[in-house]
C-alpha positions in Angstrom: 182.3 29.6 124.1 181.4 29.5 127.8 178.2 31.2 128.8 178.6 34.4 130.7 176.7 35.3 133.9 176.0 39.0 134.5 175.7 40.7 137.9 174.6 44.3 137.4 174.9 47.1 140.0 171.4 48.5 139.2 171.5 52.1 140.3 175.1 52.4 139.1 174.1 51.4 135.6 171.0 53.7 135.8 173.4 56.7 136.5 175.8 55.6 133.7 172.9 55.4 131.2 171.5 58.8 132.2 168.2 57.2 133.3 168.4 58.3 137.0 165.6 60.7 137.8 166.4 64.2 138.9 163.9 64.0 141.7 164.5 61.0 143.9 161.3 59.6 145.3 159.8 56.1 145.4 157.6 56.6 142.3 160.4 58.1 140.2 162.9 55.4 141.2 160.4 52.7 140.4 159.9 54.2 136.9 163.7 54.5 136.4 164.2 50.9 137.4 161.4 49.7 135.0 163.0 51.8 132.2 166.4 50.2 132.8 164.8 46.7 132.8 163.1 47.4 129.5 166.3 48.7 128.1 168.1 45.5 129.1 165.3 43.3 127.8 165.6 44.9 124.4 169.4 44.5 124.2 170.2 41.2 125.9 169.1 37.8 124.4 166.6 35.7 126.3 169.2 33.2 127.2 171.5 36.0 128.6 168.6 37.4 130.6 168.2 34.1 132.3 171.8 34.4 133.5 171.5 38.1 134.5 171.1 39.3 138.1 170.4 43.0 138.8 170.9 44.3 142.3 169.3 47.4 143.7 169.7 49.3 146.9 166.4 49.7 148.7 165.5 53.3 149.2 163.3 53.9 152.2 161.0 56.2 150.1 160.1 53.3 147.8 156.9 51.4 148.1 157.2 47.9 149.5 159.4 45.8 147.2 160.1 42.1 147.4 163.6 40.7 148.1 163.7 38.7 144.8 161.7 39.1 141.6 162.0 37.8 138.0 161.3 40.5 135.5 161.7 39.9 131.7 163.5 36.7 132.6 166.1 38.5 134.7 166.6 38.0 138.4 166.1 41.3 140.3 167.4 41.4 143.9 166.6 44.2 146.3 169.2 44.5 149.0 166.6 44.6 151.8 168.6 42.6 154.3 172.0 44.2 153.5 173.5 47.6 154.3 173.7 48.3 150.5 173.7 46.7 147.1 177.5 46.5 147.0 177.5 44.2 150.0 175.0 41.8 148.4 176.9 41.9 145.1 180.2 41.0 146.9 178.4 38.0 148.5 177.1 36.9 145.1 180.6 37.1 143.6 182.1 35.1 146.6 179.4 32.4 146.2 179.2 32.1 142.4 179.9 28.6 141.2 181.6 29.7 137.9 183.4 32.9 138.8 185.5 32.9 135.6 182.3 33.1 133.6 181.0 36.0 135.7 180.9 39.6 134.5 180.3 42.3 137.2 178.9 45.5 135.8 179.6 48.5 138.1 181.6 51.6 138.3 182.5 50.8 141.9 186.2 49.9 142.4 185.3 47.9 145.5 183.2 45.6 143.3 185.9 45.5 140.6 188.4 44.3 143.2 186.0 41.7 144.5 185.5 40.4 141.0 189.2 40.2 140.2 189.9 38.3 143.4 187.6 35.5 142.1 188.9 35.8 138.5 185.6 37.3 137.3 185.6 40.1 134.8 184.7 43.6 136.0 183.2 46.1 133.4 182.5 49.8 134.1 178.8 50.6 133.8 179.5 53.3 131.2 181.4 50.8 129.0 178.6 48.2 129.3 176.0 50.8 128.4 177.9 51.8 125.4 178.4 48.2 124.3 174.7 47.6 124.5 173.8 50.7 122.6 176.3 49.8 119.9 174.8 46.3 119.7 171.3 47.6 119.3 172.4 49.9 116.5 174.0 46.9 114.6 170.9 44.7 115.2 168.3 47.2 114.0 169.5 48.9 110.9 167.7 52.1 110.2 164.6 51.2 108.3 164.3 53.2 105.2 160.9 54.8 104.9 159.3 53.8 101.7 159.2 56.6 99.2 155.6 57.8 98.7 154.3 57.0 95.3 153.6 60.2 93.4 150.7 60.0 91.1 151.6 61.0 87.6 149.6 64.3 86.8 149.9 63.7 83.0 147.7 61.5 80.9 149.3 59.1 78.5 148.5 61.3 75.6 150.2 64.3 77.2 153.3 62.2 78.0 153.5 61.2 74.4 153.3 64.8 73.2 156.0 65.8 75.8 158.3 63.0 74.6 157.8 64.1 71.0 158.7 67.7 71.8 161.9 66.6 73.7 163.0 64.1 71.1 165.7 65.1 68.6 164.5 65.2 65.1 166.3 62.9 62.6 167.4 65.8 60.4 169.5 67.5 63.2 173.0 66.2 63.4 173.9 64.7 66.8 177.7 64.8 66.2 179.4 68.2 66.4 180.9 69.7 63.2 184.5 70.6 62.8 183.6 74.2 63.1 181.9 73.7 66.4 184.8 71.7 67.8 187.2 74.4 66.8 185.1 77.1 68.4 184.9 75.2 71.7 188.6 74.4 71.7 189.4 78.1 71.1 187.0 79.2 73.8 188.5 76.7 76.4 192.0 78.0 75.5 190.9 81.6 76.1 189.3 80.7 79.4 192.5 78.9 80.5 194.6 81.9 79.6 192.3 84.2 81.6 192.7 82.2 84.8 
């Protein structure tokens, strides 16, 4: 199976994942970006991360960011020299050496169209996010909490006495008598007739 390369529209996926902060400032955006990168790190294998590029718009309120970084094995590009992240993503799609192995994650139809032109596969950010959360649920089954061991409050002697009291003596018949059976059959018939 051919290896796939991922190009992710960073802020678009942040919105789809519900990780975009309500207040947009440099510090909050930096935290949201870091949260998204940790999310991806936990759900994409290390070999997939090596083939993953995440592109972010550069907000003027953000602290200085470098044009290219490697975080958790993924390439992070900040569209400093571009009007927006979409323009940089379009260029990456045009220049990719194996476009049929390329998956473009964005909700932007402009990027979907650019991907299809090169025979790359476009995926909506919402769908990609749902796919990753499903994968993580399958990978990490709910760990069952060990049941706490309850200390037995009875001594061995007390337990023996309780068992004796609960045991059926040998002289009591365990099989019902004909009279008992007849009584219960009649009683069941009466209850059936009442209902």
